[in-house]
N, C-alpha and C positions, 0 to 999 in steps of 0.2 A: 667527320668534322674537320674543317680546315683551320680552325683557330687554335692558338696555343695560349693557354692562360697561365699567368704567373700571379697567384694570389698571395700577396705579401703585405706586411705593414711596413711603411717606409717613412723614416723620420728624416726631414730635410734640415740641414744646418744653414744658418745664415752666413757662416764663414766657411773657409775651406777645410777646417778641422773636422775630424770625425765626431759625430754625436756620441754621447755616452748614455747608456741606459742601465737600469738595474738588472735587466734580463736580456742581454745582448745576443745570447745564443739563439733566441727565438725570433729575432728581428733582422731584416736585411737593411743596412744603413748605407746611405749615399750622401755624398756632398751635393751641393746644388748643381755644379757642373756635370757630375756623373749622372745625376737624375735626368737632366735634359738630353744627355747622350743616350740614355736608355729609352727615352720616349720615342726615339727615332727608329727603334728596332721593329716596331709593328706588333710587338707582343702586348698582352693585356696585363695591366698592373692594378692592384687593389691597394690604395694608398691612403694613409692617415698622416696628415701634416702636423708636426709638433709645434709647440708654442713659438719657437724661434724661426719657423719657416717663413720665407718671404714670397712664396709662390702666389699666395692670395691672402687677402686681409679681411677683417670684419669680425664682429663680436661672436658670430655663429660659427667661426672657423673650427673651433675645438669640438663642435657637435656634428661634424660632417666627415664622411669617408668617401673617397672618389674612386671610380673605376675608369681607367684610361685604356684606350686602344691607340697606339701611336701617340701623337701629341694631343688627341681630342678626348674630352671628357664624355664618356658614354652615359654615365648616370652618377648622381650623388646620393648618398644614403645618410639618414640621421643615425647617429651612433646607437640610439636606443633600439633601432630595428636590426642592427647587426650585432646582437648582444653576445653571441658565442660562435664557435666554429660552425655548427650546423646552420645558423642563420647566415653567416658569411658565404658559405658554399652555396646554400640555396638561392640567395639573392643574386649572387654573381652569375650562377648558371641560368637563373630565370631571365636575367638581362641578356646574356649571350644567346639564349635560345628564344628570344622574344618573338621572332618571326616563325619559329618552328612549333612552339607550344602554343596552341590556341587557348584563350581564356573565354569561358562561356558562363553566363549567369542565368539564362532562360532556356526553356525547352526549345523554343524556336531557333535559338543560336546553335544548340546541339544538333537539331535536325538538319540544319544547313550544312554542318560539318559532315554529318552522316551521308547526306545526299552526294556531296563531293567525293567521299571516300568509297562509295559502293562500287565494287568490281575492281578497285585499285589497291586499297590497303586497309588493314584492320586498325581499329582505334583503341588506344589505351586511355581511359578516362580516370583521372585521379581527383580525389576530393580532400582538401585540408581546410580546417576551420580558420587557422591562422598561418600566415606566411612566415617562414623562418624557423619553423619547428623541425625536429628530426624527420618527420614524415615528408615534409616539403623537400628536404634535402634528398631523401631517398628517391623521390619521384623525379627530381631534376637530374640526379646522377644517372638514373635509368634512361631518361629522355636523351641525355648527352650521348649515351652509348647506342641506343636503339632508335634514335630519331629518324634515321634514314629508312628503317624497316617499317615502323609504325607511325601513325599520326597520334601525337600526344595531345591531350586536352586536359585543362585544369579548371576546376570550379571550387568556390569556397562556400557552397551551400545553395539554399533557395529551392526553387521548384525543380531543378535538375535532379536532386536527390529523390524527390517524390516520383519523378518519371522513372528512376532506376529501381523503384520498389522499396524504398526506405520508408518505413512507417513512422518512426520517431526520429525526425531530422536532428533534433537537439542532442540526441544521445550518441550520434555518430561523429566522432572527432576526426577520423580519417578513413578513407576507403578507396578501393580501386576496382575498376570493371574493364573487362576485355570485350569490345564490341566487334563481333564477327561480320565485318562489312565487306571484306575482300571477296568472299564467296557469294555475296548478295547480288542480285541482278539489278541493273539500272531501271528495268521495267517496273520493279517494286518501289516506285518513287516515294510513296507515302508511308510504306511500312518501315518501322524502326529495325535496325540491325539487332539480331539476337545477341544477348550479352551473358557473360559469366562473371560472377563476383569473386574477388579474392577474399577468402574467409579467415585470413590470418592478419596479424599486425603488419602495418605498412613499413617494412624495412627493405633495404636493398636486396638482401639475400632472398627474402620471401617473394619479392617482385620478380627477381631473376628466375626462381623456381617456377613461379606461376606462368611466366611467359614461355618457359621451356615446355611446360605441360600443354599449353595451348597449341604447340606445334606438333605434338605427338598424341592425338586423341586415341588412335587405334592402330595396333600392329598385328600382323599375322605371322605364324611360324609353324613349322612341322617338326620341332625338336622338343626335348623335355624342358619343362619350365626352368630347371636349374641351369640350362644352357642358353637361355634367352638373355641377351645383353641389351638393355634399354637404358635410356637416359634417366628413367625413373629410379633405377637402382642407385645411381650415383647421387640423385637428389634426395634419397631416403624417403621416397613416396611409396605408399602401398601399391602392390601390383595385383591385379585381378585377372586370373587366367580363366578363359571360357573354353572348355574342351568340346570339340565338335566331331560328329561322326560323318562318314562320307555321304550317307543318305539324307542328312539334315543340314548340310553345309550352307545351303542358301538361306534357310530359315535362321540358322545360327549366326550367320553374318549380319543379317538384319537386326537380330537381338543384340549382338555385340556392338553394332553401330549406335543403336538406341541407348544402351548402357553407357557407352563411351561419351555420348553427348550429354546424358543426364549427370554423369559424374565427372565431367571435364573440370580440370583444375584441382581435383581432389585425389584422383587415383589414376594409375596407368592401366590400360586394358589390353590384353593380348588374346587373340583367338588362336588356339592350338589345334591344328588339324592332325587327327590320329585315328587309326582303325582299332586300337586296343585301349580299353579304359585304363585309367590310372591305377596304380597298385592299391589294393584294398577296396576297390569298388567294382560292383557288378556291371556288366554291360546290359543295362536295362533299356537302352535306347534314349534315355533322357540326358539332356545336357547337364553338366555339373561344373562347379567352379572351384578354383583354388585361390584363396585369399592369403597373400603373404605380406607381412609388415614386419620388417626386421627379421628376427629369428622365429617369429610365431607364424605358423601355417595352419589354415583351416580348410577342410573340404566341405562343400555345400552342394545340395541338390537344388538345381534351378527350377523352382515352381512358378514364380512370377517375378517381374522386374522390381516391383515395389518392395518386396521382401529383401531383395539384395540391396537396394538403395537405402532402406531403413537400417539394415544390418551394418552397412558400411558407416553410416552416419553415427550409429550407436558405438560401433567398435572404434571409430576414430574420434571419439570425444577428445578434442585436441588438448594436449597438455598446454598448448598455446592459449586455448580459451581459459583454462584454469589460471594461467599466468595473467591473462588480461583481466580476469575477474579480480585477482588480487590487486592489480595496479589501478583499476578504474572503478572499483566498487564505491569508493568515496566520492568520485566525481559524479557517479550516476545519480546521487541524491542531492547534489548542490542545486540551489534554487535558480541560479542564472549564470550568465557568462562572467559577470564580475567575480562571483564567488569562485568560479572555476579557475579564472586567471590568477587569483590570489593563491589558490591551492597549488597551482603549477609553480608559482614563484616562491613557495614557502621556504625554499632553501637559500634564497638570495637575501642577504642582509642589506638594510637601508643605511645610507650615510646620514646619521642623525646629527653629525657635527655641524651641519649647515643651519640648524634651527636650535632654539633654546628649549630644553625640556623643563617645564614648570612643575612645581609642587605646591602644596598648600602653604608652605613657608615663603616661597618666592613669587607667587602669583601677584599679590597686591603691590609689592615693591617694584616689580618689573613694569607693571602697567603704569605706576606713578612716575617712574623715572624717564620713560621714553616718550618722545613726541607722538609716535604712532606705534602701537603694539597690536600685531595681528596674531590671534590665537586660534589654533585648530583644536577643537575639543573632539576627542575620538575615543574609541575602545578597541582593543586589539582583536577582539573576536568578531568585529563587524567587517565584512568583506569590503564594503564600499569605503570605509575609513582607511583600510590598509591599501586599497587600490589608489585612492586619492593621495595618500601620503607621498608617493613618489613625485606626483605633479607638484605638490606643495613644496617639497624640497627643491625642485627645479625653479620655483618662484623665487626662493631665497637666493639661489645662484644667479638668476637673472637680475635681481636687484643689486647684488654685489657687482656684477659686470657693468651695470648702469651707474655705479658709484652713488647709490642711494644709501645715505648713512643715518637718516632720521627714522627709519622703520625697523622695528624689531619683530622678527618672525619667530613664533613660539608654538609649542604643542603642549597639550595637557591630557593625560590619560585619565578619563573619567572612571575607568575600572579600578584605579588605585586611589584617586582623589575625589571620591564621591561628594564630599562636603562642599568642595569648591564648585563643582558642576551643579549641585543642587542650589547653591546660593546664586549662581549665575543663570538659573532657570533654563538649563540645557535640556531640551526635550527630545532631541533626535540627534543621530550621528551619521556622518560627520557634520559639525557646525563650525562655521568660521565667523569670528567677531573681530571688529576693529575697535580698539580702545584709545581714547585721548584723555589726558589728565583732566579731572574735574568735569567730565562730560559723560552722558550715558553712552553705552556701547552701541556700535552700529553693526547690524547683522549683514552678512553677505548672502545674497539670494540668487546668485547666478550659476552658471555651469561649473562643474567641478573639474576644471582644466587649468593648465598653466597660464595660457594667454588670458583667459577670463579673469582669473584671480589677480594676475599682474596688472591688468587694466583697472580693476576695481581699486587696487592700492594706489596706483599712480593718480587716478582721478580724485581719490579721497584726500590726497595731500594738497589739492588746489583749494583756494579760497572760494567759498560759495555762500552768497552770490558775489561775483566780481562787480564792484561798484564803478560805474562808468559815468564820467562827468561831461563828455562832449561828443558831438556827432562823429568826430574823427576816431575817438576811442571805441565808439560803437561799431564803426566800419572795421577797425582792427580786430575787434572781438568776433564779428560775424564772418569775415573773410580775409582779413589782413594778417599782419605779423603775429598778433596774439593768437589768432585761430591756427595759423600754420605751425606755431610752436607746439600745439597740443592736438593737431588734427589726427595723429596716429591713434590716440586713445579716445578722442571725442570728436568724431566726424560730424555729429549733429549737436548744435548748441541751442540754448534757449535764452531769450532776452525778455525780461519783464519790463513793460512800459507803464510809467505812471506820470502824472502831470507835475507832481512835486513830492518831495520827501515827506511832507506832512500828510500825505494821503493815508487814510486809515488802513488801507490794504497792504501797505509796505511791510509792516511787521509780520503779517500772515505770510506774505511772499518770502520773506527772509527765513522764516521757520521751515517752509516747504523746500527752499533751496538747500538748507542744511540737511534735510532728510534725503535729498537727492544726491548728496555727495557719493561719489563712487559709481554713479550711473551716467551722468552727463555733466557738461560744464554750463553753469547758469550765471547770467549777468543781470544787472539791474540798472536801468536808466530812468531817472526821475527828473523831468525837465519839461518846459513848455513845448520844446521841439517834438516831444512824444505825441502831442495833440495833432501836429501836422502829419506825422507818419500814420497815425490812426485813421485820418481821413483818406490818405493814399491807399491804405490797405482795407478800407471799408469796415473798420471795427470800432468799437467804443472802448474807452479806457475804463479800468485797467485792462491790459491785453498782454499777450506774449507773442513774440516772433520766434518761429522754429526755423533755423537756417541749416541747410544741408550742404554748406560750403559754397565756394565761388562758382562751381559748375552745377550745383543743384538748385532747387527752387526754395523760396522762402515763403512760409505759410503763416498767416496771422489768425489768432484765436482770441476772442473776448473772454474775460475771466469773471466768474461769479464767486468772489472771495467770501468764504464763510469760515471753514476750518482748515488748518494746514494739511491734514491727512486727505481731505477731499480734493484740495488743490494739487497735491502730489499725484493722486490718481488721474486727475484731468491732464496734468503735464505729461505723465507717462503715456496716456492714450495719444496725445498730440505728437509724441516722439515717434510713434509708429509710422512707417512709410505708407503712402497711399497705394503704391504698387510694388510691394516688396519682393525681393528674391528670397524664397523660403530656404532655410538651411536647418541642419539639425539643432543648431544653437538657438535660433530665434523662433522656431516653430511653436513652442509653448506660449510665447507672448501673443502670437496672432490667433491661436486657437481660443484664447481667452476672450476674444472679441465676440465669439458665438454667432458668426455670420456664415452663410453658405460660401464655400470657396469656389471662385471662378479661377481655375488653375491651369496655367499654360506650361506645358513641358517642352523644352527646347533641347536640341541635340548638342553633342560635344565635338562634332566634326569640324576640322579647320575650315573646310569649304563652306560650312553653313553659317559662318559668322555674319556675313552681310544679310543673309535671309533672316537670321535670328533678330538682328537689329531692326529690320523693317517690321517684322511681326510685333516686336516689343513696342515699337513706336506707335503702331496701329492700336495696340491694346491700351497704351497710355492715352491716346486720343479718345478712347471710350469713356475715360473718367470725366472728360469735359462735358459729356452729354447729360450728366446728372441722373442717368437712368440705372446706375449700378449700386444704388444705396443698399439694396437687400444683400449685396454680395461683397466679398472681400477679394478684389482682383489681385492675383499674385502669380509668381512663376517660379519654376525650378529648372536649373541648368544641370543636366545629368552628368556633365563633366565635373562641375564643382561639387555636386552632391550626388554621388553614385547611388545612394539609398533611394533616390527618386525613381530609379528604374523599377525597383521592387514595389514601390507605391503604385506606380502606373499599372504594373501587371496585376497587382492585387485589386485595383479598381475595375479593370476591364477583362481580366483573365487572359490577356495576350498583350504583346507589345505592338502598338500601331506605328504607322509612319509618323515621323516628327516633322514639324511641331504638332502637338496634340493639345486640344483644348477640352477640358472637362469641367462639369459642375459637380461638386461634392457636397451633399447635404448631410453631413455627419451629425449635425445637431437635430435633424428632423427626419429620422427614418433610415439614414444611411444610403439613400439611392444615389447612383452616379450616372450622369448623362454625358455622352461623348459627342462632341461636335463632328459632323460627318466628314470623314477623310476625303480629301480631294476638293472640298469646297473652300474657296478663298477665305482666309482669315482677315476680313475687312469689317468695318464698323457696322454697316447696315445688315449684312447677312448674320453677323453675330447677334445683334439686337433682335432680329426676327427669330432666330433660334432660341434665344432666352425667353422670348414671349411665348413660344410654343411649349417650352419646358414649364413655364408658370401656368399655362392653360391646360396642362396635362395631355397635350397632343404628342409629346415626344416619349417614346418608350425608354425606360432606364436601360443603360448598358450593363449595369451591375449593381449589386447591393453589398454594402459593407456591414457585416453582422457585428453587433455590439457584444463581443465576447468578453467575459471577465478574465482578467489575467490572474490565474490562480497559481499557487506554488506547484512546482513540478512533482512533488512528492506529498502524500497525505501526512497530516499532522500525527506525530508519534507521541503518545502520552506515556512517558516513562513511569510516572507515579502509579498509574492504573495497572501497569505491568507488575510493579512491586506488590500492589494489593492483591493481584491474582495469585502471586506466589505465597504471600503471607497476608491473609485478610486483615485489613485495618492498619497495616504497617505504615503506609505512606499517606493515608487519608487525612484530610484537614480536620483539626479539632479546634473548638473555641478556646481562646486563651483565658487563663485565670486572671480576671480583672478585679478591680476594687469593688465593682458592682456585684460580682459573683460572691465575694466575701460578705458583703452587706446582706444579700438575699439569704445566704447560708446562716448568718447570725440571726436574722429575723425568723427563719424556719426553726432554729433551735429554741428561740424564745417562745414561739407558739407551742412547741412540744412541751416545754417546762410548765407552761400555764394551763394547757388543756390535758396534758398527759397522753396525748395522741402522738402519732408519728408525724414527723415534719413533712411538709409538702415539698417535694423535690422534683426537678426536671431532669429527664434523661440527658446524658451528654450529647451534644450536637456533633454528629459525625457525617461528613459529606464526602462523596466520591467525586465531586466536581472540583477540579484543581484550578482555581481561578488564576493563580500566578502563571499558568502556562497558556 
């Protein structure tokens, strides 16, 4: 490697004086002048700018770290991605080695790398679930050292792991494979390179040991085993000696090569040539083995290869595996990635000073005193609650940066204050509610992310509806100054049109506008001018105009005013784009439409921008034909939404050339149809293809199976386990109620009057624990 990296944290001062920090011994500090001088050295610097630095400005400055080479910024990192030393080293090396370490997500991409490497170099394939973890650092450090010798490839999951023989993808947090491509022939074009898996934890030392073993699969010697000096001895790896006789040397060599290949990466194998058997063994003509691991030595008679392989695997039950079991046993039973991430971060404390922690005594007073109070209801044992907590704290910090003083962000632990949560009818966790004095609370129903919650709060502070009194104010609301002021949080606006304020539908519209606070910006114009606009847009009053800004189109919809909640649903449907770009955030909204998806996948290459624009324009022209009513036309940009690549591969089983057009009938059987590759994406060919799909003349390219998303582990009934140990100990019993006492009293009364025994019922004991 020709680069020299200086990974430091560097605080810039706005003056020529030195900065002062509380832990200066761990920081390299520079003046502004010295900083610019250092930038000319050509070295790499990993730099965080302090509050007083004047190198760059902006409210997001404190959340960025920069990697410089010379005077150029190679890459910027969000501070939450470089959260510790491992993350810093991993991300910096990943950036430096961007051209050397190939990133693959699909089997086809891996096969392409294999074909290029055959006969030239071996491949080291690493898998990490999340970038920035210690495993990622270990892999990048190894690539930095061995990048010239091996082709390093990185993947974060998906079908590549299935191709490597991983049965349960979700259970593998990190892994490494050595692909033996250097010895493969180019003539074996379609055959995958044979591979060896690292069976230990992904650490730098283990990877180094593993690569050393790949270079020394079999050695031959004519000396005593004690005199053999191999790299395995220094690596503390077991050595397997196969003793050979002169008359069986050819067969023994084949046997040794087979064993070495089967046990590569786990044991070093040496073929010892000798004419006299080892001490303590008879010369029976059979080959025998000596297995040495540390100070323990065993002699074995070689009967068949499988016995030796099984013995080695039994004998080498790794202490490493036991250690891994201790470390990962809890992770193995967690339901999903959210729970796992919370478990990983369990040692990190959250900065709760940014939010107000409410109790039963302070809840009502806080809500009554603030103009807007946003409350997060959570429980500490819920993984989603704790994962969202960090984003919620970031919302508070962003509001403070924006100088928003009329919003109080608070949290309430429903595990401690159950009476408050019960009174507020909290049914799920986490739940976010916005409170205004003397008004019902407003639930938040969007994505659990910083930007989404922040947008909801900022929109909720706006008056809804905005009362407009002139055409100029309407223009300002739809595309002028008023729109530009709030375009970042409300790119789509809704304007209600009425002929006069006395219209009976105005109060209904105002109620609907209040319910839509936090979702969009709503205006109201009640004037005779609205009748003229209604004629221009070919609608009848009352109506709404949905504006997508000065560069977008404006759509008009007539209203059937009945109830506010029905009007809210109508407006929400009207807000949906007619040809949307699908993202992770908006996908649930469009799936609720329950239509077949006419889905266009476009690429992320810079050279494909003009082609993408042409194809997208052609698709938009399809909307004007009026023939796409059964479909929801939409598109996914694989650069903006990388998850779209996995969706496309799941649809078709492979990644076709882009752009690719498919019909997905998720709501009616799950069949997927693929527009023929190579055929031009133009209006008439697409309409003809859709007609063949409707007529059943096109065969489906794939089927999406409607699989239930079940928990990763079976339900564990703790109470039934207690009952097995002590029968009846934990079983449910009926409570002693007032009714029971009355029945018992009546039974005793019958006994005294008739002289007989009272009629009693046996106690109800059930082993079905409904609370679980």
